[in-house]
N, C-alpha and C positions, 0 to 999 in steps of 0.2 A: 092644299095646305099652303099657308103663307110662308115666305122665306124669312128667316130670322126668328120665328116664333118657336119657343122651346116646347116640345111636347112633354106632357106629364104622363106617367104610366097609367094613371087613372083615366085620362082622356082616351088612351089607346084601348083600354079595357071596355070602356062604355061607348065607343064609337058605333054608331048605327048607320047602315047603308040602306038605300032604297032598294026595293025588290023588283026584279024584272022577270019576265016569263021564263026564260031559260037561263037564269043566273047561277051563281055559285051556291054550293050547299051552305046554308046559314050556319049549321053547327061547325063545320070545318073552318069557316071564316072566323067564327067566334073563338074557337080553340086556338087558332093561329094568332089572333089579336092578343089573347091572354099570354101566349108564349112570348110574343114580341114585347108586350108591356113588361113582363117579368125580366126579360133580358135587358131591356132599356133601363129598368130600375136598378139592376145590378151594375150596369155600366155607369150610371150616375153616382152610385155609391163608391165605385172604384175611383172615379174621377175626383170626387170629394176627398177620398182617402189619400190619393196622390198629391192633391193640393196641400193637404195638411202636413205632408212629409217634406215639402220643399223648404229650403232654407228661408226663402222670402216669406212664406206663410208663417214659419216659426218666428222669424224676426218680427213680423207684424204682430203676432200674438204676444211676444215678449214686450214689444213696445207698448201695446195696448194695456197689458197687465201693469207695466211700470207706470204708465200714465195714470191709471186708476189708483195705484198705490200712492203716487205723488199727490194726486188730488185729495185723497183721504188724509194724508199727512198734513197737507196745506190747510185743509178744513179744520183739522184738530188744532193746529198751531194758531190759526186765526181765532178759534174759540178760546184757546188758552190766553192769547194776547188780549182779547176783549175782557176776559175774567181778570187778568192782571191789571189792566187799566182801571177796571171798576174797583178793584181792591186798593189800587194806588190812590184813587180819588177819595175813597173812604178813609184811608190812612192820612191823607193830607188834611181832610176835614177834622179828623181826630187830633192831629198835631196842632192845628189852629185852636181847637177847643182847649187842649192842654196848655198851650202858650198863654191863652187868655186866662185860664184858671191860675197858672203860675204867676202872671202879672197881678191878678187880683189878690192872691195870697201874699205876694211880696209887698204890695201896697198896704194890706192889712197889717202885716208884720212891722213895717216901718211905723205905722200909726200906733201900734201897740207898744213898740219900743219907746217912741216919743212920749206916749201917755205914761208908761211905767217910769221913765226917767223923771218926768214932771212930778209924779206921785211920790217917788222916793225923795226928791228934793223937798217936797212940801212936808213930808212926815219926819224928816231928819231934824232932830232938835238943834237949834242954833246953827242951822246950815248956812255956811258962808255963801254969799252971792257969787255969781260967775266971776265978777271982777276980783273979789277977794280970793277966790280959788286960783285965779290966774296969777295974782300977785304973790300968793303963798308958794305957788309952783316956781315962779321966777326966783324968789328968795331962797328956796330950797336948792335950786340948781346952782345959784351963785355961792351958797354956803358949801356945797359939795365941791365946787371948783376951787374955792379958796382953801378948803381943808386938804385937798389933793396937792395944791401948790405948796402949802406949808409942810406937808409930809415929804415932798420931794426935796425941799430946801433943807430940811433937818436931817436928811440922810436916811429916811425910811422909818424912823420911829422905833419900832420894836427891834429891828436888826441892830441898831446902834446900842440900845439898852442891853441886849444880849451880849454884844461884844464887850461892853463896859463891865458887866458883871462877871465876865469870864476872866478879866484881867485881874 
């Protein structure tokens, strides 16, 4: 047998020897090999059990479980990130479409207001021109200002009349 090679119980059980004229009883040899193989198998199980009970083995096992769990979480988070990025791109496209639609609606609204203003001015009978409206507005403002000035100079108008009628 070579040094360093681990025997397996099955190899012990199935080992065959060459026969010699005055050799051992083959049945006894076979029974002994089976017994040795079973004992060897029990020892291997016990060694494995002892390995599993050591703190190092438990630590390695916990580390391996933790590594697998971290990999699972990382994989899920990467998938979630990709999904969020895809949704973000879709939303950005949708926002751009809405901005374009908003601009188009705004432009149409400006044109509609312009057209409606023009139509109203066309259908208004004897509608004053822009210059006339501007002049009327200026005259109206100056009249209001001069009326306010006269009212202040006269002492408030109604207040004075009420005080005179009370005397």
